[in-house]
Residue frames as a rotation matrix with the C-alpha (Angstrom) as fourth column:
MET 1
0.643 0.742 0.190 -0.53
-0.764 0.639 0.090 -42.89
-0.055 -0.203 0.978 -55.86
LEU 2
-0.482 -0.807 0.341 1.25
-0.797 0.566 0.212 -46.08
-0.364 -0.170 -0.916 -54.92
VAL 3
0.614 0.652 -0.446 0.50
-0.782 0.581 -0.226 -49.11
0.112 0.487 0.866 -57.05
ALA 4
-0.509 -0.732 0.453 1.69
-0.752 0.634 0.179 -52.64
-0.418 -0.249 -0.873 -56.23
ASP 5
0.375 0.616 -0.693 0.96
-0.844 0.536 0.019 -55.77
0.383 0.578 0.721 -58.16
LYS 6
0.992 0.124 0.037 1.48
-0.129 0.922 0.364 -59.48
0.011 -0.366 0.931 -57.64
LYS 7
0.470 -0.881 -0.050 5.13
0.504 0.314 -0.805 -59.36
0.725 0.353 0.592 -58.75
ASP 8
-0.044 -0.465 0.884 5.95
-0.466 -0.773 -0.430 -56.61
0.884 -0.431 -0.183 -56.27
TYR 9
0.556 0.318 0.768 4.62
-0.831 0.187 0.524 -58.62
0.023 -0.930 0.368 -53.34
ARG 10
0.959 -0.266 -0.096 6.40
0.255 0.960 -0.114 -61.77
0.122 0.085 0.989 -54.47
ARG 11
0.184 -0.932 0.313 9.65
0.288 -0.254 -0.923 -59.84
0.940 0.261 0.222 -54.82
GLY 12
0.083 -0.080 0.993 9.14
-0.771 -0.637 0.013 -58.28
0.631 -0.767 -0.114 -51.37
TYR 13
0.912 0.288 0.292 8.52
-0.407 0.724 0.557 -61.67
-0.051 -0.627 0.777 -49.81
LYS 14
0.743 -0.662 -0.100 11.70
0.558 0.695 -0.454 -63.15
0.370 0.281 0.886 -51.28
LYS 15
0.071 -0.751 0.656 13.85
0.022 -0.657 -0.754 -60.09
0.997 0.068 -0.030 -50.54
HIS 16
0.245 0.080 0.966 12.85
-0.877 -0.407 0.256 -59.81
0.414 -0.910 -0.030 -46.88
TYR 17
0.970 0.142 0.199 13.08
-0.217 0.877 0.428 -63.56
-0.114 -0.458 0.881 -46.26
GLN 18
0.562 -0.826 -0.032 16.55
0.545 0.399 -0.737 -63.83
0.622 0.397 0.675 -47.79
LEU 19
-0.098 -0.579 0.809 17.77
-0.343 -0.744 -0.574 -60.91
0.934 -0.334 -0.125 -45.69
TYR 20
0.616 0.397 0.680 16.20
-0.775 0.151 0.614 -62.51
0.140 -0.905 0.401 -42.59
LYS 21
0.961 -0.264 -0.084 18.11
0.268 0.962 0.041 -65.74
0.070 -0.062 0.996 -43.26
ARG 22
0.232 -0.930 0.285 21.37
0.384 -0.182 -0.905 -63.89
0.894 0.320 0.315 -43.89
LEU 23
-0.027 -0.202 0.979 21.09
-0.679 -0.715 -0.166 -61.90
0.734 -0.669 -0.117 -40.67
ARG 24
0.891 0.364 0.271 20.21
-0.449 0.612 0.651 -65.06
0.071 -0.702 0.709 -38.73
GLU 25
0.689 -0.698 -0.195 23.55
0.592 0.697 -0.405 -66.55
0.418 0.164 0.893 -39.74
GLU 26
-0.189 -0.793 0.579 25.37
0.227 -0.609 -0.760 -63.39
0.955 -0.013 0.295 -38.61
ASN 27
-0.179 0.219 -0.959 23.67
0.972 0.193 -0.137 -63.40
0.155 -0.956 -0.247 -35.17
SER 28
-0.726 -0.014 0.688 22.27
0.124 -0.986 0.111 -59.90
0.677 0.166 0.717 -35.71
ASN 29
-0.836 0.446 0.320 19.71
-0.523 -0.473 -0.709 -58.10
-0.165 -0.760 0.629 -33.56
VAL 30
-0.815 0.539 0.213 16.76
0.521 0.842 -0.136 -60.41
-0.253 0.000 -0.967 -32.90
ASN 31
-0.003 0.864 -0.504 14.19
0.254 -0.487 -0.836 -57.59
-0.967 -0.130 -0.218 -33.14
SER 32
-0.237 -0.156 -0.959 15.43
-0.796 -0.535 0.284 -56.59
-0.557 0.830 0.002 -36.58
ARG 33
-0.981 -0.134 -0.138 15.23
-0.188 0.820 0.540 -60.19
0.041 0.556 -0.830 -37.78
ARG 34
-0.531 0.846 0.048 11.70
0.622 0.428 -0.656 -60.55
-0.576 -0.319 -0.753 -36.43
LEU 35
0.064 0.543 -0.838 10.58
-0.246 -0.805 -0.540 -57.38
-0.967 0.241 0.082 -38.20
LEU 36
-0.572 -0.329 -0.751 12.00
-0.799 0.018 0.601 -58.65
-0.184 0.944 -0.273 -41.50
LEU 37
-0.963 0.255 0.091 10.19
0.262 0.962 0.082 -61.94
-0.067 0.102 -0.993 -40.99
VAL 38
-0.183 0.937 -0.297 6.91
0.403 -0.204 -0.892 -60.09
-0.897 -0.283 -0.340 -40.36
TYR 39
-0.059 0.098 -0.993 7.39
-0.714 -0.700 -0.026 -58.06
-0.698 0.708 0.111 -43.55
SER 40
-0.880 -0.336 -0.335 8.13
-0.475 0.615 0.630 -61.25
-0.006 0.713 -0.701 -45.45
VAL 41
-0.737 0.662 0.137 5.00
0.576 0.721 -0.385 -63.00
-0.354 -0.205 -0.912 -44.18
GLU 42
-0.016 0.746 -0.666 2.88
0.026 -0.665 -0.746 -59.92
-1.000 -0.029 -0.009 -44.89
CYS 43
-0.287 -0.162 -0.944 4.10
-0.875 -0.357 0.327 -59.73
-0.390 0.920 -0.039 -48.49
GLY 44
-0.990 -0.122 -0.071 3.68
-0.139 0.922 0.361 -63.47
0.021 0.367 -0.930 -48.94
LEU 45
-0.477 0.878 0.033 0.09
0.569 0.337 -0.750 -63.39
-0.669 -0.339 -0.661 -47.73
LYS 46
0.120 0.498 -0.859 -0.79
-0.384 -0.774 -0.503 -60.44
-0.915 0.390 0.098 -49.96
TYR 47
-0.660 -0.413 -0.627 0.80
-0.738 0.203 0.643 -62.27
-0.138 0.888 -0.439 -52.89
MET 48
-0.932 0.328 0.154 -1.38
0.329 0.944 -0.021 -65.30
-0.152 0.031 -0.988 -52.18
LEU 49
-0.121 0.930 -0.348 -4.48
0.284 -0.304 -0.909 -63.09
-0.951 -0.209 -0.227 -52.06
PHE 50
-0.117 -0.004 -0.993 -3.65
-0.781 -0.617 0.095 -61.75
-0.613 0.787 0.069 -55.52
ARG 51
-0.954 -0.231 -0.192 -3.44
-0.300 0.758 0.579 -65.27
0.012 0.610 -0.793 -56.88
């Protein structure tokens, strides 16, 4: 069973967003950056629902 709490979603949001920003500076694959941004937004929204 997989259990995630508020801290996990907050950590996921920050981790994916920071990686998105780092890859943006390196001019990496645009599809990879978009996927990281989607993951970041998803985690951020779930975090807000927990609050």
